[in-house]
All heavy atoms as TSV, in Angstrom:
chain	resi	resn	atom	element	x	y	z
A	1	MET	N	N	-16.847	17.843	21.378
A	1	MET	CA	C	-17.514	16.573	21.202
A	1	MET	C	C	-17.745	16.269	19.733
A	1	MET	O	O	-17.901	15.136	19.354
A	1	MET	CB	C	-18.839	16.614	21.970
A	1	MET	CG	C	-19.615	15.342	21.962
A	1	MET	SD	S	-18.894	14.193	23.100
A	1	MET	CE	C	-19.615	12.702	22.528
A	2	THR	N	N	-17.773	17.281	18.886
A	2	THR	CA	C	-17.995	17.045	17.467
A	2	THR	C	C	-16.685	16.628	16.817
A	2	THR	O	O	-15.640	17.207	17.069
A	2	THR	CB	C	-18.528	18.323	16.793
A	2	THR	OG1	O	-19.741	18.688	17.434
A	2	THR	CG2	C	-18.795	18.096	15.328
A	3	GLY	N	N	-16.735	15.579	15.967
A	3	GLY	CA	C	-15.521	15.120	15.308
A	3	GLY	C	C	-15.822	14.184	14.164
A	3	GLY	O	O	-16.957	13.714	13.987
A	4	PHE	N	N	-14.773	13.901	13.381
A	4	PHE	CA	C	-14.900	13.007	12.246
A	4	PHE	C	C	-13.593	12.254	12.080
A	4	PHE	O	O	-12.515	12.839	12.192
A	4	PHE	CB	C	-15.209	13.793	10.967
A	4	PHE	CG	C	-15.294	12.924	9.746
A	4	PHE	CD1	C	-16.439	12.198	9.477
A	4	PHE	CD2	C	-14.221	12.812	8.879
A	4	PHE	CE1	C	-16.517	11.383	8.360
A	4	PHE	CE2	C	-14.294	12.005	7.755
A	4	PHE	CZ	C	-15.444	11.294	7.500
A	5	ALA	N	N	-13.684	10.951	11.804
A	5	ALA	CA	C	-12.498	10.132	11.550
A	5	ALA	C	C	-12.834	9.123	10.466
A	5	ALA	O	O	-13.958	8.633	10.368
A	5	ALA	CB	C	-12.070	9.411	12.816
A	6	SER	N	N	-11.828	8.827	9.642
A	6	SER	CA	C	-11.998	7.866	8.563
A	6	SER	C	C	-10.689	7.129	8.366
A	6	SER	O	O	-9.616	7.740	8.421
A	6	SER	CB	C	-12.399	8.578	7.277
A	6	SER	OG	O	-12.567	7.648	6.245
A	7	LYS	N	N	-10.777	5.819	8.154
A	7	LYS	CA	C	-9.580	4.999	7.956
A	7	LYS	C	C	-9.865	3.965	6.883
A	7	LYS	O	O	-10.906	3.313	6.895
A	7	LYS	CB	C	-9.189	4.313	9.265
A	7	LYS	CG	C	-7.952	3.482	9.190
A	7	LYS	CD	C	-6.733	4.340	8.971
A	7	LYS	CE	C	-5.484	3.487	8.992
A	7	LYS	NZ	N	-4.288	4.225	8.718
A	8	THR	N	N	-8.935	3.799	5.950
A	8	THR	CA	C	-9.047	2.800	4.897
A	8	THR	C	C	-7.954	1.753	5.098
A	8	THR	O	O	-6.802	2.098	5.344
A	8	THR	CB	C	-8.904	3.441	3.508
A	8	THR	OG1	O	-9.910	4.437	3.362
A	8	THR	CG2	C	-9.057	2.421	2.406
A	9	ALA	N	N	-8.335	0.481	4.991
A	9	ALA	CA	C	-7.388	-0.617	5.161
A	9	ALA	C	C	-7.511	-1.581	3.985
A	9	ALA	O	O	-8.581	-1.733	3.399
A	9	ALA	CB	C	-7.664	-1.362	6.464
A	10	THR	N	N	-6.406	-2.235	3.664
A	10	THR	CA	C	-6.390	-3.241	2.614
A	10	THR	C	C	-6.472	-4.616	3.267
A	10	THR	O	O	-5.668	-4.940	4.137
A	10	THR	CB	C	-5.094	-3.146	1.780
A	10	THR	OG1	O	-4.977	-1.833	1.257
A	10	THR	CG2	C	-5.105	-4.144	0.646
A	11	LEU	N	N	-7.453	-5.397	2.858
A	11	LEU	CA	C	-7.648	-6.747	3.391
A	11	LEU	C	C	-7.382	-7.753	2.281
A	11	LEU	O	O	-7.776	-7.544	1.139
A	11	LEU	CB	C	-9.078	-6.912	3.899
A	11	LEU	CG	C	-9.570	-5.834	4.864
A	11	LEU	CD1	C	-11.050	-5.994	5.102
A	11	LEU	CD2	C	-8.809	-5.922	6.154
A	12	THR	N	N	-6.721	-8.857	2.626
A	12	THR	CA	C	-6.434	-9.903	1.645
A	12	THR	C	C	-7.116	-11.193	2.074
A	12	THR	O	O	-6.979	-11.634	3.215
A	12	THR	CB	C	-4.917	-10.129	1.532
A	12	THR	OG1	O	-4.295	-8.889	1.216
A	12	THR	CG2	C	-4.597	-11.137	0.448
A	13	TYR	N	N	-7.862	-11.789	1.150
A	13	TYR	CA	C	-8.552	-13.047	1.409
A	13	TYR	C	C	-8.422	-13.918	0.168
A	13	TYR	O	O	-8.914	-13.550	-0.902
A	13	TYR	CB	C	-10.026	-12.787	1.738
A	13	TYR	CG	C	-10.822	-14.035	1.994
A	13	TYR	CD1	C	-10.653	-14.756	3.168
A	13	TYR	CD2	C	-11.734	-14.500	1.059
A	13	TYR	CE1	C	-11.373	-15.910	3.406
A	13	TYR	CE2	C	-12.462	-15.652	1.287
A	13	TYR	CZ	C	-12.276	-16.347	2.456
A	13	TYR	OH	O	-12.979	-17.496	2.686
A	14	LYS	N	N	-7.751	-15.051	0.297
A	14	LYS	CA	C	-7.534	-15.983	-0.812
A	14	LYS	C	C	-6.969	-15.274	-2.037
A	14	LYS	O	O	-7.504	-15.358	-3.143
A	14	LYS	CB	C	-8.822	-16.725	-1.166
A	14	LYS	CG	C	-9.317	-17.636	-0.057
A	14	LYS	CD	C	-10.512	-18.433	-0.508
A	14	LYS	CE	C	-11.006	-19.326	0.615
A	14	LYS	NZ	N	-12.168	-20.107	0.237
A	15	GLU	N	N	-5.883	-14.536	-1.812
A	15	GLU	CA	C	-5.158	-13.819	-2.855
A	15	GLU	C	C	-5.981	-12.735	-3.557
A	15	GLU	O	O	-5.651	-12.302	-4.652
A	15	GLU	CB	C	-4.584	-14.798	-3.885
A	15	GLU	CG	C	-3.614	-15.792	-3.275
A	15	GLU	CD	C	-3.054	-16.757	-4.299
A	15	GLU	OE1	O	-3.270	-16.556	-5.506
A	15	GLU	OE2	O	-2.392	-17.708	-3.870
A	16	THR	N	N	-7.060	-12.302	-2.959
A	16	THR	CA	C	-7.868	-11.210	-3.491
A	16	THR	C	C	-7.813	-10.052	-2.497
A	16	THR	O	O	-7.989	-10.250	-1.301
A	16	THR	CB	C	-9.328	-11.653	-3.690
A	16	THR	OG1	O	-9.355	-12.803	-4.521
A	16	THR	CG2	C	-10.149	-10.551	-4.302
A	17	GLN	N	N	-7.578	-8.862	-2.994
A	17	GLN	CA	C	-7.499	-7.698	-2.122
A	17	GLN	C	C	-8.813	-6.930	-2.112
A	17	GLN	O	O	-9.445	-6.752	-3.153
A	17	GLN	CB	C	-6.385	-6.763	-2.575
A	17	GLN	CG	C	-5.006	-7.294	-2.289
A	17	GLN	CD	C	-3.944	-6.246	-2.547
A	17	GLN	OE1	O	-4.182	-5.256	-3.222
A	17	GLN	NE2	N	-2.771	-6.460	-1.987
A	18	PHE	N	N	-9.197	-6.514	-0.913
A	18	PHE	CA	C	-10.386	-5.694	-0.709
A	18	PHE	C	C	-9.961	-4.443	0.043
A	18	PHE	O	O	-9.008	-4.461	0.801
A	18	PHE	CB	C	-11.436	-6.439	0.130
A	18	PHE	CG	C	-11.913	-7.711	-0.479
A	18	PHE	CD1	C	-11.320	-8.924	-0.161
A	18	PHE	CD2	C	-12.963	-7.705	-1.378
A	18	PHE	CE1	C	-11.766	-10.101	-0.720
A	18	PHE	CE2	C	-13.412	-8.873	-1.944
A	18	PHE	CZ	C	-12.814	-10.080	-1.618
A	19	TYR	N	N	-10.676	-3.376	-0.171
A	19	TYR	CA	C	-10.445	-2.144	0.568
A	19	TYR	C	C	-11.662	-1.863	1.440
A	19	TYR	O	O	-12.785	-1.862	0.955
A	19	TYR	CB	C	-10.207	-0.972	-0.389
A	19	TYR	CG	C	-8.967	-1.160	-1.222
A	19	TYR	CD1	C	-9.047	-1.663	-2.506
A	19	TYR	CD2	C	-7.726	-0.853	-0.704
A	19	TYR	CE1	C	-7.908	-1.856	-3.267
A	19	TYR	CE2	C	-6.573	-1.035	-1.453
A	19	TYR	CZ	C	-6.671	-1.542	-2.736
A	19	TYR	OH	O	-5.547	-1.728	-3.476
A	20	ALA	N	N	-11.415	-1.659	2.719
A	20	ALA	CA	C	-12.498	-1.365	3.658
A	20	ALA	C	C	-12.255	0.016	4.268
A	20	ALA	O	O	-11.154	0.319	4.715
A	20	ALA	CB	C	-12.554	-2.415	4.761
A	21	THR	N	N	-13.296	0.832	4.263
A	21	THR	CA	C	-13.220	2.165	4.847
A	21	THR	C	C	-14.211	2.251	5.996
A	21	THR	O	O	-15.393	1.954	5.835
A	21	THR	CB	C	-13.557	3.246	3.799
A	21	THR	OG1	O	-12.656	3.117	2.707
A	21	THR	CG2	C	-13.446	4.636	4.396
A	22	VAL	N	N	-13.704	2.647	7.150
A	22	VAL	CA	C	-14.541	2.835	8.340
A	22	VAL	C	C	-14.561	4.326	8.643
A	22	VAL	O	O	-13.510	4.956	8.753
A	22	VAL	CB	C	-13.985	2.054	9.548
A	22	VAL	CG1	C	-14.826	2.308	10.788
A	22	VAL	CG2	C	-13.912	0.575	9.245
A	23	SER	N	N	-15.765	4.894	8.777
A	23	SER	CA	C	-15.922	6.318	9.077
A	23	SER	C	C	-16.799	6.472	10.314
A	23	SER	O	O	-17.805	5.777	10.451
A	23	SER	CB	C	-16.578	7.046	7.911
A	23	SER	OG	O	-15.797	6.927	6.759
A	24	ILE	N	N	-16.396	7.381	11.180
A	24	ILE	CA	C	-17.178	7.692	12.374
A	24	ILE	C	C	-17.307	9.202	12.477
A	24	ILE	O	O	-16.303	9.918	12.422
A	24	ILE	CB	C	-16.548	7.132	13.658
A	24	ILE	CG1	C	-16.457	5.612	13.590
A	24	ILE	CG2	C	-17.341	7.565	14.882
A	24	ILE	CD1	C	-15.782	4.985	14.781
A	25	LYS	N	N	-18.527	9.678	12.590
A	25	LYS	CA	C	-18.798	11.102	12.778
A	25	LYS	C	C	-19.563	11.248	14.082
A	25	LYS	O	O	-20.466	10.453	14.368
A	25	LYS	CB	C	-19.630	11.639	11.618
A	25	LYS	CG	C	-19.929	13.121	11.729
A	25	LYS	CD	C	-20.670	13.633	10.515
A	25	LYS	CE	C	-22.145	13.460	10.731
A	25	LYS	NZ	N	-22.967	14.156	9.734
A	26	SER	N	N	-19.203	12.221	14.895
A	26	SER	CA	C	-19.907	12.427	16.162
A	26	SER	C	C	-20.377	13.873	16.265
A	26	SER	O	O	-19.712	14.788	15.786
A	26	SER	CB	C	-19.011	12.086	17.351
A	26	SER	OG	O	-17.997	13.042	17.491
A	27	VAL	N	N	-21.532	14.032	16.872
A	27	VAL	CA	C	-22.056	15.354	17.196
A	27	VAL	C	C	-22.474	15.342	18.658
A	27	VAL	O	O	-22.750	14.292	19.233
A	27	VAL	CB	C	-23.245	15.759	16.287
A	27	VAL	CG1	C	-22.785	15.946	14.855
A	27	VAL	CG2	C	-24.351	14.742	16.350
A	28	ASN	N	N	-22.515	16.506	19.249
A	28	ASN	CA	C	-22.840	16.619	20.656
A	28	ASN	C	C	-24.288	16.200	20.920
A	28	ASN	O	O	-25.200	16.568	20.185
A	28	ASN	CB	C	-22.615	18.059	21.113
A	28	ASN	CG	C	-22.567	18.175	22.614
A	28	ASN	OD1	O	-22.347	17.191	23.308
A	28	ASN	ND2	N	-22.767	19.367	23.115
A	29	ALA	N	N	-24.466	15.397	21.941
A	29	ALA	CA	C	-25.796	14.974	22.382
A	29	ALA	C	C	-25.724	14.634	23.864
A	29	ALA	O	O	-24.644	14.340	24.394
A	29	ALA	CB	C	-26.280	13.771	21.582
A	30	ARG	N	N	-26.844	14.655	24.503
A	30	ARG	CA	C	-26.880	14.419	25.940
A	30	ARG	C	C	-26.611	12.961	26.296
A	30	ARG	O	O	-25.974	12.665	27.297
A	30	ARG	CB	C	-28.236	14.850	26.478
A	30	ARG	CG	C	-28.315	14.813	27.970
A	30	ARG	CD	C	-29.598	15.414	28.467
A	30	ARG	NE	N	-29.673	15.324	29.912
A	30	ARG	CZ	C	-30.724	15.591	30.616
A	30	ARG	NH1	N	-31.823	15.997	30.013
A	30	ARG	NH2	N	-30.716	15.484	31.909
A	31	PHE	N	N	-27.099	12.039	25.487
A	31	PHE	CA	C	-26.938	10.614	25.747
A	31	PHE	C	C	-26.204	9.952	24.590
A	31	PHE	O	O	-26.050	10.534	23.521
A	31	PHE	CB	C	-28.307	9.947	25.947
A	31	PHE	CG	C	-29.088	10.538	27.072
A	31	PHE	CD1	C	-30.155	11.380	26.823
A	31	PHE	CD2	C	-28.747	10.278	28.388
A	31	PHE	CE1	C	-30.881	11.938	27.855
A	31	PHE	CE2	C	-29.466	10.832	29.430
A	31	PHE	CZ	C	-30.542	11.668	29.173
A	32	PHE	N	N	-25.775	8.715	24.790
A	32	PHE	CA	C	-25.098	7.971	23.735
A	32	PHE	C	C	-26.117	7.383	22.768
A	32	PHE	O	O	-27.116	6.800	23.181
A	32	PHE	CB	C	-24.261	6.832	24.334
A	32	PHE	CG	C	-23.603	5.978	23.293
A	32	PHE	CD1	C	-22.401	6.366	22.731
A	32	PHE	CD2	C	-24.186	4.805	22.862
A	32	PHE	CE1	C	-21.792	5.593	21.763
A	32	PHE	CE2	C	-23.590	4.026	21.891
A	32	PHE	CZ	C	-22.387	4.416	21.342
A	33	GLU	N	N	-25.859	7.548	21.483
A	33	GLU	CA	C	-26.700	6.951	20.442
A	33	GLU	C	C	-25.806	6.671	19.242
A	33	GLU	O	O	-24.953	7.489	18.886
A	33	GLU	CB	C	-27.829	7.893	20.042
A	33	GLU	CG	C	-28.794	7.283	19.067
A	33	GLU	CD	C	-29.954	8.215	18.741
A	33	GLU	OE1	O	-30.110	9.246	19.414
A	33	GLU	OE2	O	-30.688	7.898	17.794
A	34	ASN	N	N	-25.966	5.520	18.623
A	34	ASN	CA	C	-25.152	5.144	17.476
A	34	ASN	C	C	-26.058	4.761	16.312
A	34	ASN	O	O	-26.973	3.964	16.467
A	34	ASN	CB	C	-24.238	3.971	17.835
A	34	ASN	CG	C	-23.261	3.643	16.736
A	34	ASN	OD1	O	-22.821	4.515	16.006
A	34	ASN	ND2	N	-22.913	2.391	16.619
A	35	THR	N	N	-25.785	5.333	15.144
A	35	THR	CA	C	-26.495	4.991	13.921
A	35	THR	C	C	-25.481	4.344	12.980
A	35	THR	O	O	-24.434	4.935	12.697
A	35	THR	CB	C	-27.090	6.248	13.269
A	35	THR	OG1	O	-27.973	6.876	14.201
A	35	THR	CG2	C	-27.851	5.898	12.005
A	36	CYS	N	N	-25.786	3.134	12.518
A	36	CYS	CA	C	-24.853	2.378	11.688
A	36	CYS	C	C	-25.355	2.264	10.260
A	36	CYS	O	O	-26.555	2.148	10.024
A	36	CYS	CB	C	-24.668	0.965	12.245
A	36	CYS	SG	S	-23.943	0.922	13.884
A	37	LYS	N	N	-24.397	2.269	9.333
A	37	LYS	CA	C	-24.681	2.035	7.933
A	37	LYS	C	C	-23.615	1.067	7.418
A	37	LYS	O	O	-22.477	1.456	7.157
A	37	LYS	CB	C	-24.640	3.337	7.136
A	37	LYS	CG	C	-24.989	3.165	5.684
A	37	LYS	CD	C	-24.949	4.486	4.951
A	37	LYS	CE	C	-25.238	4.267	3.490
A	37	LYS	NZ	N	-25.107	5.515	2.727
A	38	PHE	N	N	-23.984	-0.213	7.336
A	38	PHE	CA	C	-23.062	-1.262	6.934
A	38	PHE	C	C	-23.599	-1.995	5.724
A	38	PHE	O	O	-24.807	-2.032	5.497
A	38	PHE	CB	C	-22.882	-2.292	8.052
A	38	PHE	CG	C	-22.294	-1.756	9.331
A	38	PHE	CD1	C	-22.471	-2.433	10.508
A	38	PHE	CD2	C	-21.555	-0.584	9.356
A	38	PHE	CE1	C	-21.927	-1.969	11.689
A	38	PHE	CE2	C	-21.018	-0.098	10.526
A	38	PHE	CZ	C	-21.194	-0.800	11.697
A	39	PRO	N	N	-22.708	-2.637	4.951
A	39	PRO	CA	C	-23.186	-3.522	3.891
A	39	PRO	C	C	-23.947	-4.703	4.501
A	39	PRO	O	O	-23.743	-5.057	5.669
A	39	PRO	CB	C	-21.913	-4.021	3.206
A	39	PRO	CG	C	-20.807	-3.184	3.712
A	39	PRO	CD	C	-21.260	-2.548	4.980
A	40	TYR	N	N	-24.800	-5.316	3.721
A	40	TYR	CA	C	-25.620	-6.410	4.232
A	40	TYR	C	C	-24.766	-7.537	4.827
A	40	TYR	O	O	-25.115	-8.106	5.860
A	40	TYR	CB	C	-26.512	-6.961	3.119
A	40	TYR	CG	C	-27.417	-8.078	3.591
A	40	TYR	CD1	C	-28.539	-7.789	4.361
A	40	TYR	CD2	C	-27.127	-9.400	3.297
A	40	TYR	CE1	C	-29.358	-8.798	4.813
A	40	TYR	CE2	C	-27.944	-10.414	3.750
A	40	TYR	CZ	C	-29.064	-10.119	4.502
A	40	TYR	OH	O	-29.858	-11.122	4.956
A	41	ALA	N	N	-23.638	-7.829	4.224
A	41	ALA	CA	C	-22.787	-8.924	4.697
A	41	ALA	C	C	-22.185	-8.639	6.077
A	41	ALA	O	O	-21.823	-9.568	6.804
A	41	ALA	CB	C	-21.671	-9.184	3.695
A	42	LEU	N	N	-22.086	-7.384	6.470
A	42	LEU	CA	C	-21.507	-7.020	7.766
A	42	LEU	C	C	-22.543	-6.524	8.766
A	42	LEU	O	O	-22.197	-6.082	9.855
A	42	LEU	CB	C	-20.441	-5.932	7.564
A	42	LEU	CG	C	-19.266	-6.309	6.673
A	42	LEU	CD1	C	-18.340	-5.118	6.504
A	42	LEU	CD2	C	-18.510	-7.497	7.228
A	43	HIS	N	N	-23.795	-6.600	8.404
A	43	HIS	CA	C	-24.865	-6.070	9.249
A	43	HIS	C	C	-24.918	-6.736	10.628
A	43	HIS	O	O	-25.307	-6.111	11.611
A	43	HIS	CB	C	-26.204	-6.214	8.537
A	43	HIS	CG	C	-27.300	-5.428	9.163
A	43	HIS	ND1	N	-27.286	-4.050	9.193
A	43	HIS	CD2	C	-28.431	-5.813	9.795
A	43	HIS	CE1	C	-28.371	-3.630	9.824
A	43	HIS	NE2	N	-29.082	-4.670	10.191
A	44	HIS	N	N	-24.485	-7.985	10.720
A	44	HIS	CA	C	-24.522	-8.699	12.000
A	44	HIS	C	C	-23.527	-8.123	13.018
A	44	HIS	O	O	-23.620	-8.417	14.203
A	44	HIS	CB	C	-24.235	-10.187	11.772
A	44	HIS	CG	C	-22.848	-10.467	11.288
A	44	HIS	ND1	N	-22.477	-10.305	9.963
A	44	HIS	CD2	C	-21.747	-10.865	11.947
A	44	HIS	CE1	C	-21.204	-10.613	9.833
A	44	HIS	NE2	N	-20.735	-10.952	11.024
A	45	LEU	N	N	-22.595	-7.296	12.593
A	45	LEU	CA	C	-21.606	-6.690	13.492
A	45	LEU	C	C	-22.110	-5.439	14.207
A	45	LEU	O	O	-21.442	-4.922	15.091
A	45	LEU	CB	C	-20.347	-6.333	12.708
A	45	LEU	CG	C	-19.586	-7.476	12.059
A	45	LEU	CD1	C	-18.445	-6.936	11.223
A	45	LEU	CD2	C	-19.071	-8.441	13.111
A	46	GLU	N	N	-23.279	-4.959	13.827
A	46	GLU	CA	C	-23.784	-3.691	14.362
A	46	GLU	C	C	-23.870	-3.691	15.888
A	46	GLU	O	O	-23.422	-2.748	16.540
A	46	GLU	CB	C	-25.152	-3.389	13.761
A	46	GLU	CG	C	-25.741	-2.083	14.228
A	46	GLU	CD	C	-27.066	-1.775	13.568
A	46	GLU	OE1	O	-27.397	-2.402	12.551
A	46	GLU	OE2	O	-27.768	-0.901	14.091
A	47	THR	N	N	-24.398	-4.730	16.472
A	47	THR	CA	C	-24.553	-4.791	17.934
A	47	THR	C	C	-23.202	-4.817	18.630
A	47	THR	O	O	-22.991	-4.113	19.629
A	47	THR	CB	C	-25.366	-6.033	18.333
A	47	THR	OG1	O	-26.606	-6.012	17.632
A	47	THR	CG2	C	-25.635	-6.058	19.825
A	48	ASP	N	N	-22.268	-5.611	18.116
A	48	ASP	CA	C	-20.947	-5.708	18.740
A	48	ASP	C	C	-20.184	-4.388	18.655
A	48	ASP	O	O	-19.545	-3.975	19.624
A	48	ASP	CB	C	-20.128	-6.815	18.074
A	48	ASP	CG	C	-20.731	-8.193	18.296
A	48	ASP	OD1	O	-21.409	-8.380	19.331
A	48	ASP	OD2	O	-20.520	-9.075	17.446
A	49	ILE	N	N	-20.254	-3.720	17.524
A	49	ILE	CA	C	-19.558	-2.448	17.363
A	49	ILE	C	C	-20.177	-1.378	18.257
A	49	ILE	O	O	-19.476	-0.576	18.869
A	49	ILE	CB	C	-19.538	-2.030	15.884
A	49	ILE	CG1	C	-18.615	-2.977	15.119
A	49	ILE	CG2	C	-19.105	-0.575	15.718
A	49	ILE	CD1	C	-18.587	-2.787	13.633
A	50	THR	N	N	-21.495	-1.373	18.371
A	50	THR	CA	C	-22.159	-0.414	19.254
A	50	THR	C	C	-21.741	-0.637	20.700
A	50	THR	O	O	-21.487	0.327	21.442
A	50	THR	CB	C	-23.686	-0.520	19.107
A	50	THR	OG1	O	-24.037	-0.226	17.757
A	50	THR	CG2	C	-24.398	0.453	20.029
A	51	LYS	N	N	-21.625	-1.886	21.135
A	51	LYS	CA	C	-21.178	-2.185	22.501
A	51	LYS	C	C	-19.751	-1.690	22.738
A	51	LYS	O	O	-19.454	-1.123	23.787
A	51	LYS	CB	C	-21.260	-3.683	22.775
A	51	LYS	CG	C	-22.649	-4.193	23.007
A	51	LYS	CD	C	-22.639	-5.686	23.275
A	51	LYS	CE	C	-24.034	-6.244	23.373
A	51	LYS	NZ	N	-24.030	-7.711	23.561
A	52	LEU	N	N	-18.854	-1.925	21.765
A	52	LEU	CA	C	-17.471	-1.457	21.904
A	52	LEU	C	C	-17.392	0.060	21.998
A	52	LEU	O	O	-16.639	0.600	22.811
A	52	LEU	CB	C	-16.638	-1.939	20.713
A	52	LEU	CG	C	-16.297	-3.414	20.676
A	52	LEU	CD1	C	-15.628	-3.763	19.353
A	52	LEU	CD2	C	-15.382	-3.768	21.833
A	53	LEU	N	N	-18.176	0.751	21.176
A	53	LEU	CA	C	-18.173	2.210	21.215
A	53	LEU	C	C	-18.746	2.733	22.529
A	53	LEU	O	O	-18.235	3.694	23.106
A	53	LEU	CB	C	-18.955	2.771	20.031
A	53	LEU	CG	C	-18.325	2.583	18.655
A	53	LEU	CD1	C	-19.315	2.970	17.563
A	53	LEU	CD2	C	-17.048	3.382	18.540
A	54	LYS	N	N	-19.791	2.086	23.015
A	54	LYS	CA	C	-20.449	2.538	24.246
A	54	LYS	C	C	-19.543	2.379	25.470
A	54	LYS	O	O	-19.639	3.137	26.421
A	54	LYS	CB	C	-21.759	1.780	24.456
A	54	LYS	CG	C	-22.627	2.377	25.520
A	54	LYS	CD	C	-23.991	1.751	25.538
A	54	LYS	CE	C	-24.870	2.472	26.529
A	54	LYS	NZ	N	-26.235	1.978	26.527
A	55	GLU	N	N	-18.639	1.397	25.432
A	55	GLU	CA	C	-17.695	1.206	26.538
A	55	GLU	C	C	-16.716	2.377	26.645
A	55	GLU	O	O	-16.238	2.691	27.723
A	55	GLU	CB	C	-16.902	-0.089	26.348
A	55	GLU	CG	C	-17.707	-1.337	26.556
A	55	GLU	CD	C	-16.910	-2.588	26.225
A	55	GLU	OE1	O	-15.715	-2.482	25.870
A	55	GLU	OE2	O	-17.480	-3.685	26.327
A	56	ARG	N	N	-16.411	3.029	25.520
A	56	ARG	CA	C	-15.397	4.073	25.498
A	56	ARG	C	C	-15.953	5.485	25.391
A	56	ARG	O	O	-15.270	6.450	25.701
A	56	ARG	CB	C	-14.439	3.836	24.337
A	56	ARG	CG	C	-13.681	2.547	24.486
A	56	ARG	CD	C	-12.840	2.279	23.270
A	56	ARG	NE	N	-12.198	0.991	23.362
A	56	ARG	CZ	C	-10.936	0.819	23.708
A	56	ARG	NH1	N	-10.191	1.853	23.988
A	56	ARG	NH2	N	-10.424	-0.389	23.761
A	57	ILE	N	N	-17.178	5.618	24.923
A	57	ILE	CA	C	-17.764	6.943	24.706
A	57	ILE	C	C	-19.008	7.080	25.570
A	57	ILE	O	O	-19.904	6.239	25.509
A	57	ILE	CB	C	-18.103	7.135	23.212
A	57	ILE	CG1	C	-16.823	7.024	22.385
A	57	ILE	CG2	C	-18.795	8.466	22.985
A	57	ILE	CD1	C	-17.045	7.000	20.910
A	58	LEU	N	N	-19.069	8.113	26.371
A	58	LEU	CA	C	-20.162	8.269	27.326
A	58	LEU	C	C	-21.396	8.940	26.730
A	58	LEU	O	O	-22.512	8.596	27.075
A	58	LEU	CB	C	-19.685	9.084	28.531
A	58	LEU	CG	C	-18.539	8.468	29.325
A	58	LEU	CD1	C	-18.101	9.423	30.427
A	58	LEU	CD2	C	-18.947	7.130	29.892
A	59	ARG	N	N	-21.188	9.896	25.844
A	59	ARG	CA	C	-22.330	10.635	25.308
A	59	ARG	C	C	-22.018	11.125	23.907
A	59	ARG	O	O	-20.876	11.193	23.493
A	59	ARG	CB	C	-22.700	11.802	26.218
A	59	ARG	CG	C	-21.561	12.741	26.522
A	59	ARG	CD	C	-21.972	13.835	27.448
A	59	ARG	NE	N	-22.793	14.777	26.692
A	59	ARG	CZ	C	-23.044	16.008	27.050
A	59	ARG	NH1	N	-22.538	16.471	28.179
A	59	ARG	NH2	N	-23.786	16.789	26.329
A	60	GLY	N	N	-23.075	11.446	23.181
A	60	GLY	CA	C	-22.936	11.936	21.819
A	60	GLY	C	C	-23.687	11.045	20.846
A	60	GLY	O	O	-24.027	9.903	21.142
A	61	HIS	N	N	-23.971	11.596	19.684
A	61	HIS	CA	C	-24.635	10.836	18.626
A	61	HIS	C	C	-23.572	10.495	17.592
A	61	HIS	O	O	-22.969	11.379	16.990
A	61	HIS	CB	C	-25.745	11.653	17.984
A	61	HIS	CG	C	-26.609	10.851	17.059
A	61	HIS	ND1	N	-27.958	11.013	16.995
A	61	HIS	CD2	C	-26.326	9.863	16.179
A	61	HIS	CE1	C	-28.454	10.175	16.104
A	61	HIS	NE2	N	-27.459	9.472	15.607
A	62	LEU	N	N	-23.350	9.200	17.389
A	62	LEU	CA	C	-22.345	8.723	16.451
A	62	LEU	C	C	-23.007	8.194	15.186
A	62	LEU	O	O	-24.049	7.549	15.245
A	62	LEU	CB	C	-21.512	7.601	17.076
A	62	LEU	CG	C	-20.735	7.952	18.326
A	62	LEU	CD1	C	-20.085	6.704	18.892
A	62	LEU	CD2	C	-19.680	8.973	18.008
A	63	PHE	N	N	-22.371	8.464	14.063
A	63	PHE	CA	C	-22.782	7.908	12.779
A	63	PHE	C	C	-21.607	7.056	12.303
A	63	PHE	O	O	-20.548	7.581	11.959
A	63	PHE	CB	C	-23.082	9.024	11.782
A	63	PHE	CG	C	-24.183	9.936	12.217
A	63	PHE	CD1	C	-23.907	11.102	12.912
A	63	PHE	CD2	C	-25.494	9.622	11.956
A	63	PHE	CE1	C	-24.911	11.947	13.336
A	63	PHE	CE2	C	-26.524	10.469	12.364
A	63	PHE	CZ	C	-26.223	11.624	13.053
A	64	THR	N	N	-21.799	5.749	12.282
A	64	THR	CA	C	-20.744	4.808	11.931
A	64	THR	C	C	-21.063	4.158	10.598
A	64	THR	O	O	-22.178	3.678	10.394
A	64	THR	CB	C	-20.622	3.711	13.016
A	64	THR	OG1	O	-20.509	4.328	14.292
A	64	THR	CG2	C	-19.416	2.843	12.781
A	65	SER	N	N	-20.070	4.124	9.691
A	65	SER	CA	C	-20.298	3.476	8.400
A	65	SER	C	C	-19.080	2.672	7.997
A	65	SER	O	O	-17.941	3.019	8.323
A	65	SER	CB	C	-20.631	4.507	7.318
A	65	SER	OG	O	-19.522	5.313	7.065
A	66	ILE	N	N	-19.325	1.577	7.293
A	66	ILE	CA	C	-18.283	0.720	6.734
A	66	ILE	C	C	-18.593	0.521	5.266
A	66	ILE	O	O	-19.722	0.171	4.903
A	66	ILE	CB	C	-18.219	-0.637	7.450
A	66	ILE	CG1	C	-17.868	-0.478	8.922
A	66	ILE	CG2	C	-17.180	-1.535	6.766
A	66	ILE	CD1	C	-17.871	-1.765	9.709
A	67	ASN	N	N	-17.604	0.757	4.427
A	67	ASN	CA	C	-17.732	0.526	2.994
A	67	ASN	C	C	-16.646	-0.458	2.570
A	67	ASN	O	O	-15.491	-0.292	2.930
A	67	ASN	CB	C	-17.573	1.815	2.191
A	67	ASN	CG	C	-18.679	2.787	2.486
A	67	ASN	OD1	O	-19.837	2.408	2.521
A	67	ASN	ND2	N	-18.325	4.038	2.707
A	68	VAL	N	N	-17.027	-1.479	1.799
A	68	VAL	CA	C	-16.069	-2.467	1.309
A	68	VAL	C	C	-16.055	-2.401	-0.197
A	68	VAL	O	O	-17.091	-2.343	-0.834
A	68	VAL	CB	C	-16.442	-3.887	1.774
A	68	VAL	CG1	C	-15.444	-4.894	1.252
A	68	VAL	CG2	C	-16.508	-3.941	3.283
């Protein structure tokens, strides 16, 4: 149940390139719990991302972060 994943992507908006890194770390836990660390501009996505993760993961404590 313990794991770590990280992915970096290049995003282009109006001819400007941004790099976004998404990291997810999980540890064993009896129930599902998600802790998010996002930039202020992406903070509104926390609920939607937690719902998507909860649909696919039954248990464990996840630490999700996005860096732009």
